[in-house]
Gaussian input, Z-matrix of N, CA and C with variables (Angstrom, degrees):
# hf/3-21g

backbone

0 1
 N
 C     1     B1
 C     2     B2     1     A1
 N     3     B3     2     A2     1     D1
 C     4     B4     3     A3     2     D2
 C     5     B5     4     A4     3     D3
 N     6     B6     5     A5     4     D4
 C     7     B7     6     A6     5     D5
 C     8     B8     7     A7     6     D6
 N     9     B9     8     A8     7     D7
 C    10    B10     9     A9     8     D8
 C    11    B11    10    A10     9     D9
 N    12    B12    11    A11    10    D10
 C    13    B13    12    A12    11    D11
 C    14    B14    13    A13    12    D12
 N    15    B15    14    A14    13    D13
 C    16    B16    15    A15    14    D14
 C    17    B17    16    A16    15    D15
 N    18    B18    17    A17    16    D16
 C    19    B19    18    A18    17    D17
 C    20    B20    19    A19    18    D18
 N    21    B21    20    A20    19    D19
 C    22    B22    21    A21    20    D20
 C    23    B23    22    A22    21    D21
 N    24    B24    23    A23    22    D22
 C    25    B25    24    A24    23    D23
 C    26    B26    25    A25    24    D24
 N    27    B27    26    A26    25    D25
 C    28    B28    27    A27    26    D26
 C    29    B29    28    A28    27    D27
 N    30    B30    29    A29    28    D28
 C    31    B31    30    A30    29    D29
 C    32    B32    31    A31    30    D30
 N    33    B33    32    A32    31    D31
 C    34    B34    33    A33    32    D32
 C    35    B35    34    A34    33    D33
 N    36    B36    35    A35    34    D34
 C    37    B37    36    A36    35    D35
 C    38    B38    37    A37    36    D36
 N    39    B39    38    A38    37    D37
 C    40    B40    39    A39    38    D38
 C    41    B41    40    A40    39    D39
 N    42    B42    41    A41    40    D40
 C    43    B43    42    A42    41    D41
 C    44    B44    43    A43    42    D42
 N    45    B45    44    A44    43    D43
 C    46    B46    45    A45    44    D44
 C    47    B47    46    A46    45    D45
 N    48    B48    47    A47    46    D46
 C    49    B49    48    A48    47    D47
 C    50    B50    49    A49    48    D48
 N    51    B51    50    A50    49    D49
 C    52    B52    51    A51    50    D50
 C    53    B53    52    A52    51    D51
 N    54    B54    53    A53    52    D52
 C    55    B55    54    A54    53    D53
 C    56    B56    55    A55    54    D54
 N    57    B57    56    A56    55    D55
 C    58    B58    57    A57    56    D56
 C    59    B59    58    A58    57    D57
 N    60    B60    59    A59    58    D58
 C    61    B61    60    A60    59    D59
 C    62    B62    61    A61    60    D60
 N    63    B63    62    A62    61    D61
 C    64    B64    63    A63    62    D62
 C    65    B65    64    A64    63    D63
 N    66    B66    65    A65    64    D64
 C    67    B67    66    A66    65    D65
 C    68    B68    67    A67    66    D66
 N    69    B69    68    A68    67    D67
 C    70    B70    69    A69    68    D68
 C    71    B71    70    A70    69    D69
 N    72    B72    71    A71    70    D70
 C    73    B73    72    A72    71    D71
 C    74    B74    73    A73    72    D72
 N    75    B75    74    A74    73    D73
 C    76    B76    75    A75    74    D74
 C    77    B77    76    A76    75    D75
 N    78    B78    77    A77    76    D76
 C    79    B79    78    A78    77    D77
 C    80    B80    79    A79    78    D78
 N    81    B81    80    A80    79    D79
 C    82    B82    81    A81    80    D80
 C    83    B83    82    A82    81    D81
 N    84    B84    83    A83    82    D82
 C    85    B85    84    A84    83    D83
 C    86    B86    85    A85    84    D84
 N    87    B87    86    A86    85    D85
 C    88    B88    87    A87    86    D86
 C    89    B89    88    A88    87    D87
 N    90    B90    89    A89    88    D88
 C    91    B91    90    A90    89    D89
 C    92    B92    91    A91    90    D90
 N    93    B93    92    A92    91    D91
 C    94    B94    93    A93    92    D92
 C    95    B95    94    A94    93    D93
 N    96    B96    95    A95    94    D94
 C    97    B97    96    A96    95    D95
 C    98    B98    97    A97    96    D96
 N    99    B99    98    A98    97    D97
 C   100   B100    99    A99    98    D98
 C   101   B101   100   A100    99    D99
 N   102   B102   101   A101   100   D100
 C   103   B103   102   A102   101   D101
 C   104   B104   103   A103   102   D102
 N   105   B105   104   A104   103   D103
 C   106   B106   105   A105   104   D104
 C   107   B107   106   A106   105   D105
 N   108   B108   107   A107   106   D106
 C   109   B109   108   A108   107   D107
 C   110   B110   109   A109   108   D108
 N   111   B111   110   A110   109   D109
 C   112   B112   111   A111   110   D110
 C   113   B113   112   A112   111   D111
 N   114   B114   113   A113   112   D112
 C   115   B115   114   A114   113   D113
 C   116   B116   115   A115   114   D114
 N   117   B117   116   A116   115   D115
 C   118   B118   117   A117   116   D116
 C   119   B119   118   A118   117   D117
 N   120   B120   119   A119   118   D118
 C   121   B121   120   A120   119   D119
 C   122   B122   121   A121   120   D120
 N   123   B123   122   A122   121   D121
 C   124   B124   123   A123   122   D122
 C   125   B125   124   A124   123   D123
 N   126   B126   125   A125   124   D124
 C   127   B127   126   A126   125   D125
 C   128   B128   127   A127   126   D126
 N   129   B129   128   A128   127   D127
 C   130   B130   129   A129   128   D128
 C   131   B131   130   A130   129   D129
 N   132   B132   131   A131   130   D130
 C   133   B133   132   A132   131   D131
 C   134   B134   133   A133   132   D132
 N   135   B135   134   A134   133   D133
 C   136   B136   135   A135   134   D134
 C   137   B137   136   A136   135   D135
 N   138   B138   137   A137   136   D136
 C   139   B139   138   A138   137   D137
 C   140   B140   139   A139   138   D138
 N   141   B141   140   A140   139   D139
 C   142   B142   141   A141   140   D140
 C   143   B143   142   A142   141   D141
 N   144   B144   143   A143   142   D142
 C   145   B145   144   A144   143   D143
 C   146   B146   145   A145   144   D144
 N   147   B147   146   A146   145   D145
 C   148   B148   147   A147   146   D146
 C   149   B149   148   A148   147   D147
 N   150   B150   149   A149   148   D148
 C   151   B151   150   A150   149   D149
 C   152   B152   151   A151   150   D150
 N   153   B153   152   A152   151   D151
 C   154   B154   153   A153   152   D152
 C   155   B155   154   A154   153   D153
 N   156   B156   155   A155   154   D154
 C   157   B157   156   A156   155   D155
 C   158   B158   157   A157   156   D156
 N   159   B159   158   A158   157   D157
 C   160   B160   159   A159   158   D158
 C   161   B161   160   A160   159   D159
 N   162   B162   161   A161   160   D160
 C   163   B163   162   A162   161   D161
 C   164   B164   163   A163   162   D162
 N   165   B165   164   A164   163   D163
 C   166   B166   165   A165   164   D164
 C   167   B167   166   A166   165   D165
 N   168   B168   167   A167   166   D166
 C   169   B169   168   A168   167   D167
 C   170   B170   169   A169   168   D168
 N   171   B171   170   A170   169   D169
 C   172   B172   171   A171   170   D170
 C   173   B173   172   A172   171   D171
 N   174   B174   173   A173   172   D172
 C   175   B175   174   A174   173   D173
 C   176   B176   175   A175   174   D174
 N   177   B177   176   A176   175   D175
 C   178   B178   177   A177   176   D176
 C   179   B179   178   A178   177   D177
 N   180   B180   179   A179   178   D178
 C   181   B181   180   A180   179   D179
 C   182   B182   181   A181   180   D180
 N   183   B183   182   A182   181   D181
 C   184   B184   183   A183   182   D182
 C   185   B185   184   A184   183   D183
 N   186   B186   185   A185   184   D184
 C   187   B187   186   A186   185   D185
 C   188   B188   187   A187   186   D186
 N   189   B189   188   A188   187   D187
 C   190   B190   189   A189   188   D188
 C   191   B191   190   A190   189   D189
 N   192   B192   191   A191   190   D190
 C   193   B193   192   A192   191   D191
 C   194   B194   193   A193   192   D192
 N   195   B195   194   A194   193   D193
 C   196   B196   195   A195   194   D194
 C   197   B197   196   A196   195   D195
 N   198   B198   197   A197   196   D196
 C   199   B199   198   A198   197   D197
 C   200   B200   199   A199   198   D198
 N   201   B201   200   A200   199   D199
 C   202   B202   201   A201   200   D200
 C   203   B203   202   A202   201   D201
 N   204   B204   203   A203   202   D202
 C   205   B205   204   A204   203   D203
 C   206   B206   205   A205   204   D204
 N   207   B207   206   A206   205   D205
 C   208   B208   207   A207   206   D206
 C   209   B209   208   A208   207   D207
 N   210   B210   209   A209   208   D208
 C   211   B211   210   A210   209   D209
 C   212   B212   211   A211   210   D210
 N   213   B213   212   A212   211   D211
 C   214   B214   213   A213   212   D212
 C   215   B215   214   A214   213   D213
 N   216   B216   215   A215   214   D214
 C   217   B217   216   A216   215   D215
 C   218   B218   217   A217   216   D216
 N   219   B219   218   A218   217   D217
 C   220   B220   219   A219   218   D218
 C   221   B221   220   A220   219   D219
 N   222   B222   221   A221   220   D220
 C   223   B223   222   A222   221   D221
 C   224   B224   223   A223   222   D222
 N   225   B225   224   A224   223   D223
 C   226   B226   225   A225   224   D224
 C   227   B227   226   A226   225   D225
 N   228   B228   227   A227   226   D226
 C   229   B229   228   A228   227   D227
 C   230   B230   229   A229   228   D228
 N   231   B231   230   A230   229   D229
 C   232   B232   231   A231   230   D230
 C   233   B233   232   A232   231   D231
 N   234   B234   233   A233   232   D232
 C   235   B235   234   A234   233   D233
 C   236   B236   235   A235   234   D234
 N   237   B237   236   A236   235   D235
 C   238   B238   237   A237   236   D236
 C   239   B239   238   A238   237   D237
 N   240   B240   239   A239   238   D238
 C   241   B241   240   A240   239   D239
 C   242   B242   241   A241   240   D240
 N   243   B243   242   A242   241   D241
 C   244   B244   243   A243   242   D242
 C   245   B245   244   A244   243   D243
 N   246   B246   245   A245   244   D244
 C   247   B247   246   A246   245   D245
 C   248   B248   247   A247   246   D246
 N   249   B249   248   A248   247   D247
 C   250   B250   249   A249   248   D248
 C   251   B251   250   A250   249   D249
 N   252   B252   251   A251   250   D250
 C   253   B253   252   A252   251   D251
 C   254   B254   253   A253   252   D252
 N   255   B255   254   A254   253   D253
 C   256   B256   255   A255   254   D254
 C   257   B257   256   A256   255   D255
 N   258   B258   257   A257   256   D256
 C   259   B259   258   A258   257   D257
 C   260   B260   259   A259   258   D258
 N   261   B261   260   A260   259   D259
 C   262   B262   261   A261   260   D260
 C   263   B263   262   A262   261   D261
 N   264   B264   263   A263   262   D262
 C   265   B265   264   A264   263   D263
 C   266   B266   265   A265   264   D264
 N   267   B267   266   A266   265   D265
 C   268   B268   267   A267   266   D266
 C   269   B269   268   A268   267   D267
 N   270   B270   269   A269   268   D268
 C   271   B271   270   A270   269   D269
 C   272   B272   271   A271   270   D270
 N   273   B273   272   A272   271   D271
 C   274   B274   273   A273   272   D272
 C   275   B275   274   A274   273   D273
 N   276   B276   275   A275   274   D274
 C   277   B277   276   A276   275   D275
 C   278   B278   277   A277   276   D276
 N   279   B279   278   A278   277   D277
 C   280   B280   279   A279   278   D278
 C   281   B281   280   A280   279   D279
 N   282   B282   281   A281   280   D280
 C   283   B283   282   A282   281   D281
 C   284   B284   283   A283   282   D282
 N   285   B285   284   A284   283   D283
 C   286   B286   285   A285   284   D284
 C   287   B287   286   A286   285   D285
 N   288   B288   287   A287   286   D286
 C   289   B289   288   A288   287   D287
 C   290   B290   289   A289   288   D288
 N   291   B291   290   A290   289   D289
 C   292   B292   291   A291   290   D290
 C   293   B293   292   A292   291   D291
 N   294   B294   293   A293   292   D292
 C   295   B295   294   A294   293   D293
 C   296   B296   295   A295   294   D294
 N   297   B297   296   A296   295   D295
 C   298   B298   297   A297   296   D296
 C   299   B299   298   A298   297   D297
 N   300   B300   299   A299   298   D298
 C   301   B301   300   A300   299   D299
 C   302   B302   301   A301   300   D300
 N   303   B303   302   A302   301   D301
 C   304   B304   303   A303   302   D302
 C   305   B305   304   A304   303   D303
 N   306   B306   305   A305   304   D304
 C   307   B307   306   A306   305   D305
 C   308   B308   307   A307   306   D306
 N   309   B309   308   A308   307   D307
 C   310   B310   309   A309   308   D308
 C   311   B311   310   A310   309   D309
 N   312   B312   311   A311   310   D310
 C   313   B313   312   A312   311   D311
 C   314   B314   313   A313   312   D312
 N   315   B315   314   A314   313   D313
 C   316   B316   315   A315   314   D314
 C   317   B317   316   A316   315   D315
 N   318   B318   317   A317   316   D316
 C   319   B319   318   A318   317   D317
 C   320   B320   319   A319   318   D318
 N   321   B321   320   A320   319   D319
 C   322   B322   321   A321   320   D320
 C   323   B323   322   A322   321   D321
 N   324   B324   323   A323   322   D322
 C   325   B325   324   A324   323   D323
 C   326   B326   325   A325   324   D324
 N   327   B327   326   A326   325   D325
 C   328   B328   327   A327   326   D326
 C   329   B329   328   A328   327   D327

   B1=1.4533
   B2=1.5231
   B3=1.3050
   B4=1.4628
   B5=1.5213
   B6=1.3238
   B7=1.4561
   B8=1.5233
   B9=1.3144
   B10=1.4654
   B11=1.5243
   B12=1.3358
   B13=1.4625
   B14=1.5275
   B15=1.3346
   B16=1.4685
   B17=1.5349
   B18=1.3357
   B19=1.4604
   B20=1.5288
   B21=1.3210
   B22=1.4676
   B23=1.5286
   B24=1.3149
   B25=1.4616
   B26=1.5280
   B27=1.3254
   B28=1.4637
   B29=1.5172
   B30=1.3282
   B31=1.4626
   B32=1.5234
   B33=1.3327
   B34=1.4694
   B35=1.5249
   B36=1.3105
   B37=1.4658
   B38=1.5255
   B39=1.3271
   B40=1.4564
   B41=1.5146
   B42=1.3242
   B43=1.4609
   B44=1.5298
   B45=1.3332
   B46=1.4640
   B47=1.5234
   B48=1.3291
   B49=1.4700
   B50=1.5247
   B51=1.3025
   B52=1.4694
   B53=1.5218
   B54=1.3082
   B55=1.4675
   B56=1.5269
   B57=1.3228
   B58=1.4742
   B59=1.5290
   B60=1.3368
   B61=1.4584
   B62=1.5290
   B63=1.3385
   B64=1.4626
   B65=1.5316
   B66=1.3259
   B67=1.4666
   B68=1.5206
   B69=1.3314
   B70=1.4650
   B71=1.5244
   B72=1.3150
   B73=1.4637
   B74=1.5309
   B75=1.3162
   B76=1.4738
   B77=1.5209
   B78=1.3175
   B79=1.4669
   B80=1.5303
   B81=1.3289
   B82=1.4627
   B83=1.5276
   B84=1.3437
   B85=1.4637
   B86=1.5316
   B87=1.3350
   B88=1.4609
   B89=1.5284
   B90=1.3327
   B91=1.4616
   B92=1.5318
   B93=1.3453
   B94=1.4675
   B95=1.5252
   B96=1.3164
   B97=1.4708
   B98=1.5376
   B99=1.3292
   B100=1.4587
   B101=1.5131
   B102=1.3112
   B103=1.4639
   B104=1.5210
   B105=1.3098
   B106=1.4655
   B107=1.5303
   B108=1.3084
   B109=1.4659
   B110=1.5271
   B111=1.3222
   B112=1.4622
   B113=1.5257
   B114=1.3111
   B115=1.4617
   B116=1.5215
   B117=1.3204
   B118=1.4641
   B119=1.5181
   B120=1.3109
   B121=1.4667
   B122=1.5235
   B123=1.3135
   B124=1.4560
   B125=1.5222
   B126=1.3140
   B127=1.4654
   B128=1.5297
   B129=1.3265
   B130=1.4660
   B131=1.5118
   B132=1.3114
   B133=1.4494
   B134=1.5112
   B135=1.3151
   B136=1.4525
   B137=1.5215
   B138=1.3163
   B139=1.4533
   B140=1.5153
   B141=1.3278
   B142=1.4580
   B143=1.5190
   B144=1.3321
   B145=1.4597
   B146=1.5250
   B147=1.3178
   B148=1.4595
   B149=1.5303
   B150=1.3253
   B151=1.4648
   B152=1.5268
   B153=1.3428
   B154=1.4635
   B155=1.5311
   B156=1.3336
   B157=1.4664
   B158=1.5169
   B159=1.3117
   B160=1.4572
   B161=1.5263
   B162=1.3362
   B163=1.4691
   B164=1.5325
   B165=1.3282
   B166=1.4669
   B167=1.5252
   B168=1.3259
   B169=1.4618
   B170=1.5271
   B171=1.3158
   B172=1.4682
   B173=1.5270
   B174=1.3079
   B175=1.4581
   B176=1.5289
   B177=1.3193
   B178=1.4589
   B179=1.5190
   B180=1.3211
   B181=1.4632
   B182=1.5271
   B183=1.3203
   B184=1.4631
   B185=1.5263
   B186=1.3161
   B187=1.4652
   B188=1.5214
   B189=1.3220
   B190=1.4611
   B191=1.5200
   B192=1.3128
   B193=1.4606
   B194=1.5167
   B195=1.3081
   B196=1.4551
   B197=1.5172
   B198=1.3019
   B199=1.4545
   B200=1.5181
   B201=1.2903
   B202=1.4584
   B203=1.5135
   B204=1.3097
   B205=1.4530
   B206=1.5286
   B207=1.3164
   B208=1.4607
   B209=1.5285
   B210=1.3279
   B211=1.4565
   B212=1.5202
   B213=1.3383
   B214=1.4622
   B215=1.5242
   B216=1.3217
   B217=1.4582
   B218=1.5308
   B219=1.3495
   B220=1.4670
   B221=1.5365
   B222=1.3247
   B223=1.4649
   B224=1.5133
   B225=1.3294
   B226=1.4600
   B227=1.5220
   B228=1.3274
   B229=1.4645
   B230=1.5152
   B231=1.3138
   B232=1.4612
   B233=1.5212
   B234=1.3277
   B235=1.4595
   B236=1.5236
   B237=1.2984
   B238=1.4640
   B239=1.5259
   B240=1.3183
   B241=1.4636
   B242=1.5179
   B243=1.3221
   B244=1.4651
   B245=1.5271
   B246=1.3316
   B247=1.4635
   B248=1.5234
   B249=1.3371
   B250=1.4631
   B251=1.5348
   B252=1.3350
   B253=1.4658
   B254=1.5286
   B255=1.3293
   B256=1.4631
   B257=1.5177
   B258=1.3245
   B259=1.4624
   B260=1.5275
   B261=1.3156
   B262=1.4568
   B263=1.5064
   B264=1.3119
   B265=1.4659
   B266=1.5229
   B267=1.3243
   B268=1.4640
   B269=1.5295
   B270=1.3161
   B271=1.4598
   B272=1.5305
   B273=1.3245
   B274=1.4687
   B275=1.5268
   B276=1.3222
   B277=1.4656
   B278=1.5278
   B279=1.3338
   B280=1.4653
   B281=1.5266
   B282=1.3295
   B283=1.4687
   B284=1.5275
   B285=1.3279
   B286=1.4694
   B287=1.5201
   B288=1.3307
   B289=1.4655
   B290=1.5243
   B291=1.3287
   B292=1.4674
   B293=1.5352
   B294=1.3391
   B295=1.4637
   B296=1.5237
   B297=1.3321
   B298=1.4678
   B299=1.5247
   B300=1.3132
   B301=1.4641
   B302=1.5265
   B303=1.3178
   B304=1.4704
   B305=1.5171
   B306=1.3196
   B307=1.4649
   B308=1.5119
   B309=1.2990
   B310=1.4628
   B311=1.5306
   B312=1.3228
   B313=1.4711
   B314=1.5192
   B315=1.3331
   B316=1.4572
   B317=1.5251
   B318=1.3153
   B319=1.4554
   B320=1.5311
   B321=1.3334
   B322=1.4468
   B323=1.5271
   B324=1.3229
   B325=1.4667
   B326=1.5133
   B327=1.3093
   B328=1.4640
   B329=1.4975
   A1=108.93
   A2=115.72
   A3=120.09
   A4=110.95
   A5=116.19
   A6=122.02
   A7=108.21
   A8=116.22
   A9=119.62
   A10=111.26
   A11=114.88
   A12=120.00
   A13=110.80
   A14=117.20
   A15=120.02
   A16=110.65
   A17=118.12
   A18=120.72
   A19=110.00
   A20=116.65
   A21=120.64
   A22=109.89
   A23=116.70
   A24=121.25
   A25=110.54
   A26=117.20
   A27=121.38
   A28=112.45
   A29=116.81
   A30=121.21
   A31=109.72
   A32=116.61
   A33=120.70
   A34=112.08
   A35=117.77
   A36=121.22
   A37=112.93
   A38=117.36
   A39=120.89
   A40=113.91
   A41=117.95
   A42=121.86
   A43=111.88
   A44=115.95
   A45=121.80
   A46=109.86
   A47=117.32
   A48=118.93
   A49=110.32
   A50=115.81
   A51=120.38
   A52=108.96
   A53=115.51
   A54=120.04
   A55=108.48
   A56=117.30
   A57=119.16
   A58=112.01
   A59=117.19
   A60=120.62
   A61=110.79
   A62=116.51
   A63=120.87
   A64=109.96
   A65=117.11
   A66=121.20
   A67=111.06
   A68=116.79
   A69=120.27
   A70=110.72
   A71=117.09
   A72=120.89
   A73=110.30
   A74=117.24
   A75=120.87
   A76=110.40
   A77=116.88
   A78=120.46
   A79=110.69
   A80=116.00
   A81=119.93
   A82=111.34
   A83=116.10
   A84=120.66
   A85=111.26
   A86=116.46
   A87=120.73
   A88=113.31
   A89=116.98
   A90=123.20
   A91=111.61
   A92=115.61
   A93=121.07
   A94=113.28
   A95=116.51
   A96=122.26
   A97=113.32
   A98=117.05
   A99=121.30
   A100=115.27
   A101=118.06
   A102=121.04
   A103=112.21
   A104=117.83
   A105=120.73
   A106=111.61
   A107=117.49
   A108=120.82
   A109=110.58
   A110=117.46
   A111=120.38
   A112=112.02
   A113=117.46
   A114=121.13
   A115=112.78
   A116=117.50
   A117=120.85
   A118=113.15
   A119=120.13
   A120=121.76
   A121=112.44
   A122=118.32
   A123=120.38
   A124=111.67
   A125=119.12
   A126=122.49
   A127=110.90
   A128=118.37
   A129=121.81
   A130=112.49
   A131=118.30
   A132=121.48
   A133=114.35
   A134=117.56
   A135=119.46
   A136=108.50
   A137=116.55
   A138=120.13
   A139=111.64
   A140=117.53
   A141=121.67
   A142=109.15
   A143=117.55
   A144=119.72
   A145=112.00
   A146=115.85
   A147=122.19
   A148=111.95
   A149=117.51
   A150=120.87
   A151=112.62
   A152=117.35
   A153=120.97
   A154=110.54
   A155=115.14
   A156=121.17
   A157=113.74
   A158=116.22
   A159=122.07
   A160=111.60
   A161=117.01
   A162=120.49
   A163=111.06
   A164=118.40
   A165=120.47
   A166=110.53
   A167=117.95
   A168=121.22
   A169=110.71
   A170=116.69
   A171=120.78
   A172=110.17
   A173=116.15
   A174=122.37
   A175=110.68
   A176=116.08
   A177=121.01
   A178=112.39
   A179=117.55
   A180=121.57
   A181=113.26
   A182=117.27
   A183=120.55
   A184=112.80
   A185=115.43
   A186=121.81
   A187=108.69
   A188=116.57
   A189=121.83
   A190=109.45
   A191=115.49
   A192=122.00
   A193=107.55
   A194=116.21
   A195=121.00
   A196=107.80
   A197=115.63
   A198=120.79
   A199=109.75
   A200=116.40
   A201=122.17
   A202=107.17
   A203=117.07
   A204=122.70
   A205=108.37
   A206=118.27
   A207=120.79
   A208=115.12
   A209=117.64
   A210=119.97
   A211=114.60
   A212=116.98
   A213=119.49
   A214=109.86
   A215=116.27
   A216=120.96
   A217=107.50
   A218=118.79
   A219=120.55
   A220=111.27
   A221=115.79
   A222=121.92
   A223=115.55
   A224=117.60
   A225=120.08
   A226=113.21
   A227=117.23
   A228=121.08
   A229=113.26
   A230=117.83
   A231=120.84
   A232=111.50
   A233=115.33
   A234=120.06
   A235=107.93
   A236=116.44
   A237=119.44
   A238=110.96
   A239=117.81
   A240=121.17
   A241=112.46
   A242=116.61
   A243=121.39
   A244=109.86
   A245=116.57
   A246=120.90
   A247=110.72
   A248=116.47
   A249=120.39
   A250=110.53
   A251=117.28
   A252=120.56
   A253=110.98
   A254=117.72
   A255=121.25
   A256=112.51
   A257=116.71
   A258=121.24
   A259=113.24
   A260=117.07
   A261=120.49
   A262=114.35
   A263=118.43
   A264=122.96
   A265=113.60
   A266=118.55
   A267=122.74
   A268=106.64
   A269=116.73
   A270=123.16
   A271=112.00
   A272=117.80
   A273=121.01
   A274=111.34
   A275=117.00
   A276=120.45
   A277=110.57
   A278=117.24
   A279=120.66
   A280=109.79
   A281=117.35
   A282=120.99
   A283=110.46
   A284=116.69
   A285=120.29
   A286=110.16
   A287=117.34
   A288=121.03
   A289=110.31
   A290=116.99
   A291=120.64
   A292=110.94
   A293=116.50
   A294=121.44
   A295=111.37
   A296=116.33
   A297=120.06
   A298=111.22
   A299=117.33
   A300=120.55
   A301=112.86
   A302=117.68
   A303=121.99
   A304=109.94
   A305=116.95
   A306=122.25
   A307=109.04
   A308=115.81
   A309=122.74
   A310=111.34
   A311=116.34
   A312=121.71
   A313=112.27
   A314=118.13
   A315=121.08
   A316=113.71
   A317=116.68
   A318=120.11
   A319=108.00
   A320=118.71
   A321=120.48
   A322=111.94
   A323=115.80
   A324=121.77
   A325=109.82
   A326=117.02
   A327=121.76
   A328=110.00
   D1=145.06
   D2=-178.79
   D3=-103.31
   D4=48.11
   D5=176.58
   D6=-123.42
   D7=147.79
   D8=-177.55
   D9=-69.33
   D10=155.00
   D11=178.14
   D12=-60.61
   D13=-36.21
   D14=-178.85
   D15=-68.08
   D16=-35.98
   D17=177.11
   D18=-67.29
   D19=-46.99
   D20=179.92
   D21=-59.88
   D22=-45.33
   D23=179.17
   D24=-62.34
   D25=-42.36
   D26=179.52
   D27=-61.82
   D28=-40.18
   D29=178.41
   D30=-69.40
   D31=-44.33
   D32=-178.99
   D33=-61.32
   D34=-36.01
   D35=-177.86
   D36=-91.00
   D37=-2.79
   D38=179.36
   D39=82.30
   D40=8.80
   D41=179.45
   D42=-76.84
   D43=-28.26
   D44=-179.09
   D45=-128.19
   D46=144.08
   D47=175.50
   D48=-76.71
   D49=146.81
   D50=176.54
   D51=-84.12
   D52=137.75
   D53=175.71
   D54=-83.19
   D55=160.49
   D56=175.41
   D57=-57.02
   D58=-36.98
   D59=179.76
   D60=-65.36
   D61=-41.32
   D62=178.99
   D63=-63.46
   D64=-46.74
   D65=-179.55
   D66=-62.17
   D67=-41.81
   D68=179.63
   D69=-63.54
   D70=-42.95
   D71=178.62
   D72=-63.34
   D73=-42.86
   D74=177.90
   D75=-63.35
   D76=-40.84
   D77=178.06
   D78=-58.42
   D79=-42.32
   D80=-179.22
   D81=-68.56
   D82=-46.83
   D83=-177.19
   D84=-67.04
   D85=-40.00
   D86=-176.53
   D87=-92.34
   D88=-2.63
   D89=179.53
   D90=53.79
   D91=53.93
   D92=-178.06
   D93=-98.44
   D94=6.81
   D95=177.20
   D96=56.20
   D97=36.39
   D98=175.34
   D99=87.08
   D100=5.14
   D101=-177.72
   D102=-59.14
   D103=-46.88
   D104=-177.85
   D105=-65.08
   D106=-37.86
   D107=177.83
   D108=-64.56
   D109=-39.20
   D110=178.40
   D111=-67.09
   D112=-29.89
   D113=179.52
   D114=-72.64
   D115=-9.95
   D116=-179.83
   D117=-79.69
   D118=-5.61
   D119=-176.78
   D120=-48.65
   D121=-44.21
   D122=-177.04
   D123=-68.91
   D124=-23.22
   D125=177.77
   D126=-79.57
   D127=-14.91
   D128=-177.49
   D129=-90.99
   D130=16.11
   D131=176.05
   D132=88.04
   D133=8.94
   D134=177.12
   D135=-83.60
   D136=135.20
   D137=-179.24
   D138=-66.12
   D139=-34.36
   D140=-179.49
   D141=-124.30
   D142=137.31
   D143=179.14
   D144=-66.25
   D145=159.15
   D146=-176.92
   D147=-56.20
   D148=-39.55
   D149=-176.93
   D150=-66.54
   D151=-17.80
   D152=-179.44
   D153=-68.33
   D154=-23.60
   D155=174.77
   D156=53.97
   D157=-136.76
   D158=-177.82
   D159=-96.22
   D160=18.46
   D161=-178.32
   D162=-58.64
   D163=-39.00
   D164=-178.44
   D165=-59.07
   D166=-41.69
   D167=179.01
   D168=-64.88
   D169=-41.65
   D170=178.61
   D171=-65.42
   D172=-38.48
   D173=179.08
   D174=-60.88
   D175=-43.23
   D176=-178.00
   D177=-66.86
   D178=-30.97
   D179=-176.79
   D180=-95.29
   D181=-9.25
   D182=-173.43
   D183=-72.02
   D184=147.29
   D185=172.47
   D186=-88.52
   D187=-34.56
   D188=178.65
   D189=-145.81
   D190=147.24
   D191=176.18
   D192=-129.06
   D193=140.83
   D194=175.69
   D195=-125.19
   D196=133.36
   D197=-179.93
   D198=-148.21
   D199=151.92
   D200=175.10
   D201=-127.23
   D202=110.29
   D203=-179.40
   D204=-135.94
   D205=85.47
   D206=-174.35
   D207=-69.63
   D208=-16.47
   D209=-175.73
   D210=-108.08
   D211=-1.95
   D212=-176.18
   D213=-154.62
   D214=145.88
   D215=174.76
   D216=-72.87
   D217=130.05
   D218=179.20
   D219=-58.40
   D220=150.22
   D221=-175.60
   D222=-52.54
   D223=-37.86
   D224=-178.87
   D225=-68.53
   D226=-17.45
   D227=-178.70
   D228=-109.23
   D229=4.02
   D230=-177.45
   D231=-77.85
   D232=140.85
   D233=171.21
   D234=-80.02
   D235=166.07
   D236=179.88
   D237=-62.07
   D238=-40.96
   D239=179.43
   D240=-63.86
   D241=-41.20
   D242=178.81
   D243=-64.39
   D244=-45.95
   D245=178.66
   D246=-61.39
   D247=-40.92
   D248=179.72
   D249=-62.88
   D250=-39.55
   D251=178.23
   D252=-65.52
   D253=-38.14
   D254=179.48
   D255=-72.88
   D256=-37.56
   D257=-171.78
   D258=-98.09
   D259=8.89
   D260=173.99
   D261=65.40
   D262=40.60
   D263=178.09
   D264=60.65
   D265=24.39
   D266=175.16
   D267=-76.53
   D268=101.10
   D269=-172.47
   D270=-56.53
   D271=-43.59
   D272=-178.90
   D273=-66.54
   D274=-41.42
   D275=-179.76
   D276=-67.46
   D277=-40.01
   D278=178.37
   D279=-64.90
   D280=-43.64
   D281=178.63
   D282=-61.09
   D283=-41.98
   D284=178.90
   D285=-64.43
   D286=-40.44
   D287=178.75
   D288=-62.46
   D289=-43.04
   D290=-179.54
   D291=-69.05
   D292=-34.92
   D293=178.82
   D294=-63.30
   D295=-33.27
   D296=178.66
   D297=-59.72
   D298=-26.05
   D299=-177.15
   D300=-77.15
   D301=-8.62
   D302=-179.90
   D303=-85.91
   D304=60.72
   D305=-179.38
   D306=-71.58
   D307=141.45
   D308=-178.89
   D309=-50.97
   D310=124.05
   D311=-177.55
   D312=-74.42
   D313=-5.55
   D314=-178.71
   D315=-88.97
   D316=8.40
   D317=178.49
   D318=-70.32
   D319=129.95
   D320=-178.51
   D321=-60.86
   D322=139.59
   D323=178.96
   D324=-83.84
   D325=144.96
   D326=178.22
   D327=-115.86

């Protein structure tokens, strides 16, 4: 790879964001079939990563959701501070996470 050790270390430790070129080179060297490049979606200014798919739309229309997440508070129950700690102070991602909690109040109660 033609990247400096300090850049690689910075990306590995989360101190520096990976560029698309860096991810593509890592994908080729590590033979990950594009996995690292796909993980960059959240770094490209998208509020939700590609793997999140249409879950947000389903979440908004759902009457009930069931989830099991023993190591993390689910997104709909996260406080802004908790989301900020998870998302690394990414203001747009935190705002999107908080926006998800504004579920339509007209959903019938059971």
